[in-house]
N, C-alpha and C positions, 0 to 999 in steps of 0.2 A: 879347716883350711879354706878360706874363700877363693883361693887361687888354684884349687884342685881342678884341673881341666877335665880329667876323666869323670869326676863326679858331676861337674857342670853339664857335660855331654849327656850323662845318664838322666839327670834331672830334666834337661830339655826334651829328651825322648819321652820321659814319663808324662810331662806336661802335654805333649801331643796326644798321647794315649788317653789322658784324662779328658782332653777336649772331645775325643770321639765318643766318650761316655756321657758327657754333659752338654756339649754344644756351646760351652762358654768361650767366646772368641778371645777373651782376655788371656786365656791359657796359651793360645797359639802365639799371641804377641810376646808373652813372657818367654816362651820356648825360642822364638826367633832371637830375642835379645841375648839369651844364653849362648845359642849357637854362634852368634856374631862375636861374642866375647871370647869364646874358645878360639875362633879363627884369628882374632886379633892377637892372642897371647900364645899361640902355638909356636914352639921352637922348631919342630919339624912339622911341616904342613901335611895334613891328611885330608882326604876328600869326604870323610864321614860327616862333619858338620855342614858341609855344602849340600850333601845329599839330604840331610835333615831339613835344611832350609828349603830345598826343592820340594820335599814331601809336604811341608807346611804350605808352600805356595800353591801346589796342586790342590790341596784340600780346600783352599780359598778360591780356586779357579783363576789364579794369577799365573797363567801358563807361560806368558812371555818372561815373567820374572823367574819362574822355575827353570826356563831354558837357560837364562843367564847363570844361575847357580850351577846347573849341570855342566855348562861350558867350563866353569872354574874347577869342578870335580874332574872333568876330562883332562884338563891341563895337569893336574896333580897325578892322576892316573893310577892310584893304588887300589881302586875298587872298580875295575872296568866293567864287570858283569852287571853289578847293581846300577851303574851309571847307564849302561846300554839299555837295560829294561825301562828305566825311567825316561830316557830320551825317546824311546818308542811311544810311551804313554803320552808324553807332551806333544810329540809330532802329530799323533792322532787327534788330540784335542785342538791343536792349532790348524788342522785341516791340511797338514803337509803329508799327504797320504803316500806319495812315492818315497819320500824320505823314511816314513814309518815302515814301509815295506822293506826298504834296504836294511833298517835296523833289525827287523824281524828275521830276515835271512841270515843275519850275523849271529843269532842265538844258536849255539852249537847243538844242543840236545833237543831234538824235535819231539821227544817224548816227555820232556819235563813239564811240570805243572805251569811254570812261568811262561813257557812257550805256548802251551795249549790254550791258555786263557787269552793270550794276546792274539794268537792265530784266529780264535773264535771271533774276536772283535774285528779283526781285519776282514775275515770272510763275510761278516755281517755288513761291513762297509761296501764290499764288492757286490752285495745283493744276493749272496748265496746263504740265506738264513738256515736252510737245512744242514748244510755243511758246517756252519758255525755252531749249530746245536750239537752235532756229532763231536766236534772238537771240545766243546764244553763238557759233554758227557764223558769224554776220555779224561778230562781234567778231574772230574768228580771221581771217576774210577781210581785215578792216581791217589787222590786224597783218601779214599776209602781203603785202599790197599796199605797205605801207611798209617791208617787210623788217626789221621790228623784232623781233630775236631774243628779247628779254626778254618782250615781249608774246605772241609766238608760243608760247613755252614755257608761259607762265602760262595762256593761253586754251585751248591744246590739252590740257593736263593737267586743267584743270577740265572740259573737254568729256568727257574720259575718265570722270570721276566721274559726270557727268550721264547719259552713255550707260549706265553701270552701274546707276544708279537706275531707268532706263527698261527694264532687262532686256536691253539690247543689249550683252551681255558681250563678244562678239567685237569689236564696234566700240570698246568701252572698252579692251580689251587692246591693239588696234592703235594707238589714240590714244596710249597710254602708250609703246608701242614707237617711235612717230614722234617723241615728245618725246626719248626716250633716244638716237635717231639724231642729234639736234641736240646733246644734252648727256648723255653717258653717266652723269654723276654727279647728275642732277637728282632730288633726294630725293623730291619729291612723286610723280613718276611711278613710282619704285621702290616707294614705299609703296602706290601704287595696284595695282601688279602683285602685291605681297604680299597685298593684300586679295582680288584675283581668285583667287589660289591658295587662299586660306582659304575665302572665302564661296561660290565657285562650283565650284572643282575639288576641294575638300576635301583639298587637298595641304598639310597642316599643317606637314610637315617643311620644304618649300620656303619657305612663308610665314615660318616661324620663322627660317630661315637669312637671308632678306633683311632682316627686321626687326632681328635681332641685329647684322648687318653695319652697318646704318644707325645703330644706337644706339652703336656704337663710334666712329663718325665725328662724331656730333652729339648733344648732349644735348637730347632732346625727349620730353616725357611721352607724346605720342601713341603712340610706338613701344611703350612699356611697357604702355599701356592695351590696345593690340591684342594684344600678347603675353599679357597676362592673360586676354583673351577666348579666345584659342586654348587656353591651359592649362585654362581652364574647360571648353571643348568636349572636351578630352581627359580630363576628369574628374580633373585634377591640381589639387585645391583648394589645396594647400600652395604649389605653384609660382606 
């Protein structure tokens, strides 16, 4: 049934997930098309496809467009919590920090994973990196208490980044290793180790090896931007 809107919505979500695994931008464009078709043909309007469009826009760093989609979701109003979380995310990316702080305060459960990770980002913006790390560590503890593998991988790899920013390079490195012990293919942690090799150990050869290996598996501009930075450090302008 080509007009089955529930199936179309699920396919659109699956295409977004597949993009995260492959980096093929065409998948996101296909996902967007399906979400828009669902919106066009819905008898009873729901905010789900608008949130899906906003998620895809955030993935592409189209934050103003994401904000427009979230405004539409807010008007419908059937998923206020998910909309609030994403409005915070977009406000931070657009530099609307006072508005982001207002959204953060509206999150009711201050011990929830979703609050803790956003609070960590906000504290980092305020310049209190130590407090931001504490908040992220609480988020990790929450993920571990529920034995949520996905959240554990995400929060521990982000902690690796934050430890690195705080100059705690050994802690950063070991956080990435702990992520890889759970999932040896976790790209974010491998990229983090490549960064430690480059920025801390000055091991440009190993950093380049890791990034080239990642770029063969997944299309991601981040890898090439870092490879460009390494080539610049080597004085190889042409490369």
